[in-house]
N, C-alpha and C positions, 0 to 999 in steps of 0.2 A: 480475645482472638479477633483480628480484623476480618471484615467481610469483603469479599471480592466478587464482583458480578461481571461475567463475560457476556456481552450483548452481541449476538450474532454467532451462529454456529455453522457457518459455511466452512470451506476447507481450512482457512487460516484460524478462524475462531475455534474450531473444533481441535485443531492441532495445539493451540494454546491451552484449551481445556485439558487435553490429555497430558500435556507437559506439566501443568500445575497439579493435576491428579497424581502424577507420578512422583513429583518432587516436593510439593508444598502443602498437601492436604492436612498435614499434622500441624502446620503453622497458621493456616488461614482457613476461614470458613468460605468455601467456594460455591458460588451460585452460577448457573448457566441458563441463558434464555435465548430463544429464537422465535421470530414472529410466525414461523411456519408451524401450525398446530400439529401436523403429522410428524414432524421431526421431534417435537416435544413429547408427543404421545409415545412414540417408539422408544425414546430415551427413558421415560418414566416407567414404562411397562417392562422393557427388556434390557435397559442400560446399554442400548446399542443405537448408533445413528442410522437413520433411514437409508442413506446411500454412501456415507463415508466409513470405510473400514467396518462394514456391517457385521463381520464375524468377531470383532473385538469389543469388549465391554469397558465402560467406565465404572469406577468404584461406587459403592453405595453411599460414600461420604459426600458426593456431589449433590447439591440441593437444586431441584428443578422446579421453579415456581410456575404457577399458571399465568401470571402476568407480572409486569414490572412493579405495580403498586404493592405487591406482597413484600418486596425486598428493598426497593430503592430507599425508603426512609432510613434504613439502618446500615447500608453498606458504606465502606470507607473508600473503596477503590472501584472504579468503573473502567473496564476495558472495552473500548469500542472496536469491535472486529466486524465492521460493516462497511459498505461502500460509501464513498464521499457523497453520492446523491441521496443516500438514506439518512445522513446525519441530521439535517434540519427536521425531518419527521420525528426522529427519536428524541431530539431536544425538545420539541413541542410536547411530546408525551411526558417527558420528565418535568417540564415546567408546571404541569398540572398536578404533580405529586408533591406531598410534603417531605420535609427533611428534618430528622431529629438530631443529626450531627452537623457540626458547623461547616467544615470544609471537605469537599470531595476531591480525591485525586483521580484525574481522568487520564487514561493511557490510550492514545489514538493510534491505530495501525493502518488507516486508509492511505494508500500511496497515490494520491491524486489531489487536484485542486478543486475548488467549488465549481460545479457545473454552471454555465452561463456567465458568471462573474469573473472566474479565475482567481478569486481570493484564496488565501491560505486557510486551511481548516482551523488553525488555532484562532484566527480572527473570527471565523464564523461561530465557533463555540463561545468565544468571549462575548460576542455581540448578542447571541441568541439564548444562551443558558442563563437563567436568573439565579440559580443556586451558586453560592460561593464555591470556587474550585481552583485547583492548581493543575496546570496542563503539562503533560509529558507526551512527546511524540517518539515513536520507535520505528526505525527503518534499517534494513540490512539485507544481506543475501540469504534470506530465510524462506525457502520453499516450504510450504505446509507439510508436505510428505516427509521432508528431512527433519523438521522440528518434531513431528509426530513420532518419528522413529528414534529420536534422541541422538542424532548424529552431531559431530562438532560443528558449531555455527557461531557467528558473531553478528552483532547489531549495534547501532547507535541509539542512545536515548538522549533526547534533547529537551531542555526546559530552561527557562530563565531562573528557575529555582533549583539549585544544585541538590538541596535536600530531597526534593521530589525525584530527581534522577536517582539518588541513592535508594529511595523507597522502591522505585521501579526495578532497579538492579537487584535488590534483595528479593523482590517478589518473583521476577522472571528468570534471574540467573540460576545456573546450575553448573555442574562440572563440565557439561558439554555445550553450554550456551553462555557465551561471554558477552557482556554489555559494556559499552564505552560511552562516557558522558560528554556532552557539549552544551554550551549555552546558545549555540547558533541554531535557534529553532527555524528561522527563515531559510537558511541554507540547507538544513536537513530536510525540510518539507519539499523544497524545490528539487533537491537531489532525487528524492523518492519519486516525484512526479515526472521529472524529465528523463530519468533513466528509462522509464517505460516508453517514452517517445523514441529514444535511441534504440531500444530493443525492437520496436516495431520496424524501424528503418533497417536494422540488421536482418530481421526476418524477411523483409522485402528483397534485400540483396541476395540472400540465400535462395529465396523462391525464384528469383530470376535466373538461377543456375550459375552465378558467378562463384569463383573459388573462395575458400576460407580466408586466404590472404587478402582478397579484395574486401571481404567482410570486416576483418579486423582493421584494415586501413581506414575504412569509412568510420568505424566505431571510434578509433583514436582521434580522427579529425572532428567528428560530430561532438564527441564528449568535450573537446577543448573549446568548441564554440559555445556549448551550454555553460561551461565554467565561466567564460568571458561574459556571457549574457547575464547570468545570475549575479555575478559579482558587480558588473557595471550598472545594470538596470534594476536589480531587485535586492541589493544589499546583502547578499550571501557572502560569507567569509571564504577567502581562498583556501584556507587550510581544510575546510570541510570537503573540498574536492580533491584531496590527496589520494594516492593509490591505496594507502593503508586505511583510509576512511571506510568504515563499514557501510555507511549509507550511500557512498559513491563508488569507490574503487571496487569493493567487494560486491555490492548490489548490481552495479553496472556490468561487471564481468559475468556474474551469474545470470542476470536477466537477458543479456545479449547473446550468450552462447549456450545457455542451458535450455531445458525443456519448460519454457515459461509461456504464459497465456499471450502476452504482448508480442513475443517473437512469433508464436504460432499464428496470430492474427496477421502480422506482416507477411509471413510466409505465404499465406493463402492469397494475399493481394499480389505478391510477386509471381505466383503461379497462374494469375490471370483472372481471379475473382474480383468483382467490383467491391468497393468498401462495404456496401449494403449486403452483398452476398456473403462476404467474409464474416461480417458482424452477426448475421442470422445463423451462420454455421456455428459460430462460437456460442451463441445463445442456446442452440439445440444441445450443445455439449455442456451447458450450464457453466460456462466460463465467462467471467466479466473481463473487460478490456479497459483498464483504468487509463492507459495511455491515450486512448481515443478521446476521453474527456479533456485531457490536457491539450491535445491538438485542437479541439473544438474551441478552446478559449484563447488560443494563441493570438488572434486579432485583438484581444483585450489587453494583452501583455506586451506585444512587440510593436514598438512605435515605427521602426524602420527595418522592414524585412530584408532590404538589400544589404544590410550590415550583417545579417545572419542567414547565409545561403542555405544551410541545412534545414533550419526551421522554415524557411520559405518553401523549400522543396516538399517538406512534409505537409505544409498547408496546401500546396498545389495538388499533391497526390490524394490526400484524404478529404479535403474540403472542396476541391475544385475538380476532382475526378480526372486529373491529368495522367497520362501514361507514365508509370513509374520508371521504366527503363529509359525513356527519352528524357525525363526530368533529371534523373540521376546522372545520366551520361553527359548532360550539359554542364554539370559541375566540373567535370574533368576537361571536356573539350574547350570550355571557356576559361580554364585555369583559375576558376573561382576559389578552389580549395587548395 
């Protein structure tokens, strides 16, 4: 029986845990770990999360180690359900641990690029993890609450190794969760990162009080710009940006118009809060904003902002504290879009 470790038990990590507990505990030995000792203590003692669905239990089949060293040597699959900024720290911990099995399958869920450098996370893991591994990236319109409740959902699994995609599909797939494979790892990671940026923009437009039609207009134009940028500058495949793509069409639609963290952050800015004030408010609600990380590294990625007016406006609003209504209005007044 293969061992699976879920590293990170925030909203999405815990939803994955519940999903596997529901559908796959007879096929896999499932381990779960979070760096928060209070979360782990509550799970061990009561089989309940400290703050997520505290009235619902996980089964006794789930193994809850006291540290990564207890289980890492023997696991076959590692699911990283942590933020992009936490990945280097976890990799460093894993590098200090032995391995008894040859190759590890890593499934990464973080929808962002590396902070400061803007590198894709598959490259960060390849460069920093010393243990032999195969990399799979998963992205799609999967809000944690919906996965937890086993509603019909879809996602893209990306890897240059199609056998690894099949392994991820077998592990995570269920009658209500469908997975679709691609070898376009670059395009899939950029889709996941940039749809958060478009989602923040959509939230800003909504916060400004503009109608839904204006919001969807901007989403359609901004998404086309991202598609052009990633295909031209970052080597993503055009087919990855189709409407039926789970990591783009599905995730973009859900993120920009649903009850998501990035949209909520943008909405707060549209309502008049500064970027710092909005970020602190999200922190108090224990909500991360991965799109903010992507915007912060835009200067590392974009060589000519004038060719990408929406990305330029996001840089102005988020990094330069420009007035959002004035900045967005100029796109229309100057017939840039």
